[in-house]
C-alpha positions as CSV (number, residue, x, y, z in Angstrom):
1,X,-22.7,55.2,-27.9
2,X,-20.0,57.6,-29.6
3,X,-19.7,59.4,-26.0
4,X,-18.4,55.9,-24.6
5,X,-15.2,55.3,-27.2
6,X,-12.8,57.3,-25.2
7,X,-13.4,55.7,-22.1
8,X,-13.6,52.1,-24.0
9,X,-10.4,53.0,-25.7
10,X,-8.4,54.2,-22.9
11,X,-10.0,51.1,-20.6
12,X,-8.9,48.8,-22.7
13,X,-5.8,49.9,-23.4
14,X,-4.8,49.9,-19.2
15,X,-6.7,46.6,-19.2
16,X,-4.7,45.0,-21.1
17,X,-1.1,45.8,-19.7
18,X,-2.0,45.3,-16.0
19,X,-3.2,41.9,-17.7
20,X,-0.1,41.5,-19.8
21,X,1.7,42.0,-16.3
22,X,-0.2,39.9,-14.3
23,X,0.6,36.8,-16.2
24,X,4.3,37.4,-17.9
25,X,5.7,35.5,-14.8
26,X,3.5,32.0,-15.4
27,X,3.7,32.1,-19.2
28,X,7.7,31.8,-18.0
29,X,6.6,29.8,-14.8
30,X,9.5,26.7,-16.5
31,X,12.4,29.1,-16.4
32,X,11.7,31.3,-13.8
33,X,11.3,27.9,-11.8
34,X,14.5,26.7,-13.0
35,X,16.2,29.8,-12.2
36,X,15.1,29.6,-8.8
37,X,15.0,26.0,-7.9
38,X,11.5,25.8,-7.7
39,X,8.8,23.9,-8.8
40,X,7.3,25.3,-12.3
41,X,3.7,23.8,-9.9
42,X,4.2,26.9,-7.8
43,X,2.4,29.1,-10.2
44,X,-0.8,28.5,-8.5
45,X,0.9,30.2,-5.8
46,X,2.1,33.5,-7.4
47,X,-1.5,33.5,-8.8
48,X,-2.8,33.4,-5.3
49,X,-0.4,35.7,-3.9
50,X,-1.1,38.3,-6.8
51,X,-5.1,37.7,-6.1
52,X,-5.0,38.5,-2.7
53,X,-3.2,41.8,-3.3
54,X,-6.2,42.3,-6.1
55,X,-8.7,41.4,-3.5
56,X,-8.1,43.9,-0.8
57,X,-7.2,47.4,-3.6
58,X,-11.0,45.9,-5.5
59,X,-12.4,46.2,-2.1
60,X,-11.4,49.8,-1.4
61,X,-11.7,50.9,-4.9
62,X,-15.2,52.3,-4.7
63,X,-14.4,55.4,-2.3
64,X,-10.3,55.3,-4.1
65,X,-12.3,56.0,-7.4
66,X,-14.7,58.4,-6.3
67,X,-12.0,60.4,-4.2
68,X,-9.4,60.8,-7.0
69,X,-11.2,59.5,-10.2
70,X,-10.7,56.3,-12.2
71,X,-8.1,57.6,-14.5
72,X,-5.9,58.2,-12.0
73,X,-6.5,55.0,-9.7
74,X,-6.0,53.1,-13.1
75,X,-2.6,55.3,-13.5
76,X,-1.8,54.6,-10.0
77,X,-2.6,50.7,-10.5
78,X,-0.1,50.4,-14.0
79,X,2.6,51.9,-11.6
80,X,2.6,49.3,-9.1
81,X,2.4,46.8,-11.7
82,X,5.7,47.8,-13.0
83,X,7.0,47.8,-9.6
84,X,6.3,44.9,-8.9
85,X,7.2,43.1,-11.8
86,X,11.1,44.7,-11.2
87,X,11.0,43.3,-7.8
88,X,10.4,39.8,-9.8
89,X,13.0,40.1,-11.9
90,X,15.0,39.9,-8.5
91,X,16.5,36.4,-8.3
92,X,14.8,35.4,-5.2
93,X,11.4,34.4,-4.2
94,X,10.8,36.6,-1.4
95,X,11.0,39.2,-4.0
96,X,8.7,37.5,-6.5
97,X,6.3,36.7,-3.6
98,X,6.5,40.2,-3.0
99,X,6.5,41.7,-6.6
100,X,3.0,39.0,-7.5
101,X,1.5,40.9,-3.9
102,X,2.4,44.8,-6.1
103,X,1.0,43.3,-9.6
104,X,-2.3,42.3,-7.4
105,X,-2.4,45.3,-5.9
106,X,-2.2,47.5,-8.9
107,X,-4.7,44.6,-10.8
108,X,-7.2,44.9,-8.8
109,X,-8.8,48.5,-8.8
110,X,-8.7,48.3,-12.5
111,X,-11.9,46.9,-13.4
112,X,-14.3,48.7,-10.9
113,X,-12.8,52.0,-12.1
114,X,-13.6,51.1,-15.5
115,X,-17.0,50.0,-14.6
116,X,-17.1,53.4,-12.9
117,X,-16.5,55.2,-16.4
118,X,-18.5,53.1,-17.8
119,X,-21.5,52.7,-16.4
120,X,-21.4,56.6,-16.7
121,X,-21.3,56.7,-20.2
122,X,-22.8,53.5,-21.8
123,X,-26.7,53.3,-22.8
124,X,-28.6,50.9,-20.9
125,X,-29.3,48.6,-23.9
126,X,-25.1,48.0,-24.6
127,X,-23.9,47.3,-21.4
128,X,-23.2,43.9,-22.0
129,X,-21.4,44.7,-25.0
130,X,-19.5,47.7,-24.5
131,X,-18.5,45.9,-21.3
132,X,-17.1,42.8,-22.5
133,X,-15.3,45.0,-25.2
134,X,-13.5,46.6,-22.3
135,X,-13.0,43.1,-20.6
136,X,-11.2,41.9,-24.1
137,X,-8.3,44.2,-22.9
138,X,-7.5,40.5,-19.8
139,X,-7.2,38.0,-23.0
140,X,-5.6,40.7,-25.1
141,X,-3.1,41.3,-22.2
142,X,-2.8,37.3,-22.2
143,X,-2.1,37.2,-26.2
144,X,0.7,39.9,-25.5
145,X,2.2,38.0,-23.1
146,X,1.9,34.8,-24.2
147,X,2.9,35.8,-27.9
148,X,5.6,37.9,-27.4
149,X,7.2,36.8,-23.4
150,X,8.9,33.8,-25.0
151,X,10.4,35.0,-27.7
152,X,11.8,37.8,-25.6
153,X,12.4,35.5,-23.1
154,X,14.8,34.0,-25.9
155,X,16.3,37.0,-27.0
156,X,17.3,38.8,-23.3
157,X,16.7,36.8,-20.2
158,X,13.6,36.2,-18.0
159,X,14.6,39.5,-16.1
160,X,14.9,41.8,-18.6
161,X,11.5,40.5,-19.9
162,X,10.3,41.7,-17.1
163,X,11.6,45.0,-17.4
164,X,10.4,45.3,-20.6
165,X,6.7,44.9,-19.7
166,X,7.1,46.9,-16.6
167,X,8.5,49.6,-19.0
168,X,5.4,49.4,-21.6
169,X,2.6,49.5,-18.2
170,X,4.8,52.7,-17.5
171,X,4.4,54.4,-20.6
172,X,0.4,53.3,-20.5
173,X,0.3,55.7,-17.3
174,X,1.9,58.3,-19.1
175,X,0.0,58.2,-22.1
176,X,-3.4,58.4,-20.2
177,X,-2.4,61.5,-18.2
178,X,-4.1,64.3,-20.8
179,X,-7.5,62.6,-20.4
180,X,-7.1,62.9,-16.9
181,X,-8.6,65.9,-16.4
182,X,-12.0,65.2,-18.6
183,X,-12.3,61.1,-17.0
184,X,-12.1,61.9,-14.0
185,X,-14.2,65.3,-13.4
186,X,-16.5,63.3,-11.4
187,X,-14.4,62.9,-8.1
188,X,-15.6,63.5,-4.9
189,X,-12.0,65.3,-3.2
190,X,-14.5,65.2,-0.2
191,X,-15.0,61.5,0.0
192,X,-12.9,60.1,3.2
193,X,-11.1,56.8,3.2
194,X,-10.8,54.3,6.1
195,X,-10.1,51.1,6.8
196,X,-14.5,49.7,7.6
197,X,-14.8,51.3,3.6
198,X,-13.1,47.9,2.7
199,X,-16.4,46.0,3.5
200,X,-19.4,48.4,2.5
201,X,-18.8,46.6,-1.3
202,X,-18.9,42.8,0.3
203,X,-22.6,44.2,2.7
204,X,-23.6,45.7,-0.7
205,X,-23.5,42.5,-2.7
206,X,-24.5,39.9,0.4
207,X,-27.5,42.0,1.0
208,X,-28.8,41.7,-2.4
209,X,-29.3,38.2,-3.8
210,X,-28.9,39.0,-7.4
211,X,-25.5,39.9,-6.6
212,X,-24.8,37.7,-4.5
213,X,-25.7,34.8,-6.7
214,X,-23.7,36.6,-9.5
215,X,-21.0,37.1,-7.6
216,X,-20.7,33.1,-6.2
217,X,-20.5,32.2,-10.0
218,X,-17.8,34.6,-10.6
219,X,-16.2,32.5,-8.2
220,X,-16.0,28.8,-10.4
221,X,-15.5,30.8,-13.9
222,X,-12.6,32.7,-12.6
223,X,-11.1,29.8,-11.1
224,X,-11.2,27.8,-14.4
225,X,-9.8,31.2,-16.2
226,X,-6.7,31.2,-14.1
227,X,-5.7,27.8,-14.2
228,X,-6.0,27.3,-18.0
229,X,-4.3,30.9,-18.2
230,X,-1.8,29.2,-15.6
231,X,-1.1,26.0,-16.4
232,X,-2.1,25.7,-20.0
233,X,2.1,26.4,-21.3
234,X,3.7,24.3,-18.5
235,X,0.8,21.3,-19.5
236,X,1.4,21.1,-23.0
237,X,5.3,21.6,-22.9
238,X,5.6,18.6,-20.3
239,X,2.0,16.4,-21.6
240,X,2.3,17.3,-25.1
241,X,6.4,17.7,-25.5
242,X,5.5,21.2,-27.4
243,X,8.4,23.7,-26.5
244,X,7.9,27.3,-25.4
245,X,7.5,29.0,-27.8
246,X,4.7,26.9,-29.2
247,X,2.8,26.5,-26.1
248,X,3.3,29.6,-25.3
249,X,1.6,30.4,-29.3
250,X,-1.2,28.1,-27.9
251,X,-1.9,30.4,-25.1
252,X,-2.2,33.1,-27.5
253,X,-4.6,31.1,-29.7
254,X,-6.8,30.1,-26.6
255,X,-7.0,34.3,-25.4
256,X,-8.0,35.3,-29.2
257,X,-10.5,32.8,-28.6
258,X,-11.5,35.0,-25.5
259,X,-11.3,38.2,-27.4
260,X,-13.4,37.3,-30.1
261,X,-16.0,35.5,-27.2
262,X,-16.0,38.3,-24.7
263,X,-17.5,40.8,-28.0
264,X,-19.4,38.0,-29.3
265,X,-21.4,36.9,-25.9
266,X,-22.0,40.4,-25.2
267,X,-23.7,41.2,-28.5
268,X,-25.3,37.8,-28.2
269,X,-25.9,38.6,-24.1
270,X,-27.9,42.3,-25.4
271,X,-29.5,40.9,-28.8
272,X,-30.8,37.0,-27.5
273,X,-30.6,35.3,-24.5
274,X,-30.0,37.5,-21.5
275,X,-27.7,37.6,-19.3
276,X,-28.6,33.6,-17.4
277,X,-29.0,32.4,-20.7
278,X,-25.5,33.8,-21.6
279,X,-24.0,32.2,-18.2
280,X,-25.4,29.0,-18.3
281,X,-24.0,28.4,-21.7
282,X,-20.6,29.7,-20.9
283,X,-20.5,27.3,-18.0
284,X,-21.9,24.3,-19.7
285,X,-19.0,25.4,-22.9
286,X,-16.8,25.2,-19.7
287,X,-17.4,21.6,-18.3
288,X,-16.7,20.1,-22.1
289,X,-13.7,22.2,-22.7
290,X,-12.1,21.2,-19.3
291,X,-12.9,17.8,-20.2
292,X,-11.6,17.4,-23.3
293,X,-8.4,19.3,-22.4
294,X,-7.7,16.7,-20.0
295,X,-7.9,14.5,-22.7
296,X,-5.1,15.5,-24.8
297,X,-1.9,13.8,-25.4
298,X,0.6,14.1,-27.8
299,X,-0.7,12.4,-30.8
300,X,-3.3,15.0,-31.6
301,X,-2.3,17.3,-34.1
302,X,-1.5,21.0,-33.1
303,X,-4.5,21.8,-35.4
304,X,-7.2,20.2,-33.0
305,X,-5.9,20.9,-30.3
306,X,-5.5,25.1,-31.3
307,X,-9.4,24.8,-32.1
308,X,-10.0,23.1,-28.9
309,X,-8.2,25.8,-27.0
310,X,-10.3,28.5,-29.0
311,X,-13.8,27.1,-27.9
312,X,-12.0,26.7,-24.1
313,X,-10.3,30.4,-24.4
314,X,-14.6,31.5,-25.8
315,X,-15.5,30.4,-23.2
316,X,-13.7,30.2,-20.1
317,X,-12.1,34.0,-20.8
318,X,-15.5,35.3,-22.4
319,X,-17.7,35.2,-19.5
320,X,-16.9,38.4,-17.8
321,X,-18.2,41.1,-19.9
322,X,-21.9,39.8,-19.6
323,X,-20.9,38.9,-16.1
324,X,-19.8,42.3,-15.0
325,X,-22.6,44.3,-17.3
326,X,-25.2,42.1,-15.3
327,X,-23.3,43.4,-12.1
328,X,-23.5,47.6,-13.1
329,X,-27.1,46.8,-14.6
330,X,-28.3,45.4,-10.7
331,X,-25.9,47.8,-8.6
332,X,-27.8,50.4,-7.0
333,X,-27.1,53.7,-8.9
334,X,-24.5,55.6,-8.7
335,X,-22.8,52.3,-7.3
336,X,-21.5,50.6,-10.1
337,X,-17.8,50.8,-9.0
338,X,-18.9,49.3,-5.4
339,X,-20.6,46.9,-6.3
340,X,-18.3,45.6,-9.0
341,X,-15.7,45.6,-6.3
342,X,-18.0,43.6,-4.3
343,X,-17.9,41.2,-6.4
344,X,-14.6,41.2,-7.7
345,X,-13.7,40.2,-4.3
346,X,-15.6,37.1,-5.0
347,X,-14.1,36.4,-8.2
348,X,-10.3,37.1,-7.2
349,X,-11.3,34.4,-4.1
350,X,-11.5,31.9,-6.9
351,X,-8.5,32.9,-8.2
352,X,-6.7,32.4,-5.5
353,X,-7.9,28.7,-4.4
354,X,-8.3,27.6,-8.0
355,X,-4.6,27.6,-9.7
356,X,-3.6,27.0,-5.9
357,X,-5.6,23.8,-5.8
358,X,-5.2,22.8,-9.3
359,X,-1.3,23.2,-8.8
360,X,-1.7,21.6,-5.2
361,X,-3.3,18.5,-6.8
362,X,-1.0,17.6,-9.8
363,X,2.1,18.2,-7.8
364,X,0.7,15.1,-5.1
365,X,0.6,12.9,-7.9
366,X,-2.8,13.0,-10.4
367,X,-0.6,15.7,-12.7
368,X,-1.8,19.0,-14.6
369,X,-4.7,16.5,-16.2
370,X,-6.4,15.7,-13.0
371,X,-6.5,19.8,-12.3
372,X,-8.4,19.9,-16.0
373,X,-10.6,17.0,-15.3
374,X,-11.5,18.6,-11.9
375,X,-12.2,22.2,-13.1
376,X,-15.5,20.4,-14.4
377,X,-17.2,19.3,-11.8
378,X,-17.9,23.3,-10.4
379,X,-18.4,24.4,-13.9
380,X,-21.0,21.7,-14.7
381,X,-22.5,22.3,-11.1
382,X,-22.6,26.1,-12.0
383,X,-24.7,25.2,-15.4
384,X,-27.3,23.4,-13.5
385,X,-27.8,25.5,-11.0
386,X,-28.2,28.8,-13.9
387,X,-30.7,25.9,-16.0
388,X,-32.5,25.5,-13.4
389,X,-33.2,28.0,-11.3
390,X,-34.1,31.5,-13.5
391,X,-33.9,33.6,-10.3
392,X,-32.0,37.1,-10.2
393,X,-29.5,36.4,-12.6
394,X,-31.9,36.2,-15.5
């Protein structure tokens, strides 16, 4: 496994930075909304716009990674995230929308690029664990956003905070440059690029039942994950009367649960349960956690709230490594990045619709409680499907 450590550490750091970039605006949604004179429920629209960009980028990632190399593509993603964050610092909603789209374009190819590297360097019996460790970069970025962004906002304001996170993404891009030649040695400069290549990853996924079924589950799981990350801070502020810093800490607790969960679920999947049973257990925990979160009120002790969020984060944020390792395992030889890009297009579509529908439900009068309660239905259906139908995701 020693040959996997360098690619694993590099991809972990890159994933954390782009994840922090994506969640910076949602963490301080109440402050940004007040400055722009809009409702904080529009954070779901912000996330939706970002993931539209991510869908396009993930579909193109297979060919782009093959031609330019996984590290070069990841560096370009970091730079796009930095530019998007800078655009978000302009005090207007069109600039915020443009920034969200650019951040999505930068975020989209990161996971397919890392899957390409790790599929080449990881022994098959360690795939779930290694992919899960790498995917801890997503909740790690969320943890950093929840822990650092509120304090930065209080010290320097929301616009300066965006520029600080943008700078961190640029530093990460520069730090990975010395590693590019070695890790991008398999790139194929003769690989052609074209608009028609965008549909190839989806065609691959839809043509193979195992991949299509995994993608369908990921649609629901990703909607749940992003709804938690997007609305938890605002929900705790409005429903439980938490301050911004305390609510941000709660988000960090959930993300920390996701970090531990991703590693633990990867180990459990490799060692004991297998992908199907692990995903079924995760779906059941998501359903229970969403209902429990919807029932919280100001009388619940913070310690119990944080304990619940650890479980919620461990399931709703912890599923990705098991899922991505299974996608790589089911992909045809040499097509891990293409299969990942195709399944992630479906995954990201869940992140487009999930937070947006959650916000629409809250804005229509149901409130954030109704949004969390509604998430219990599709996650419970996934649990039932995974338990009853052992099929190709087993």
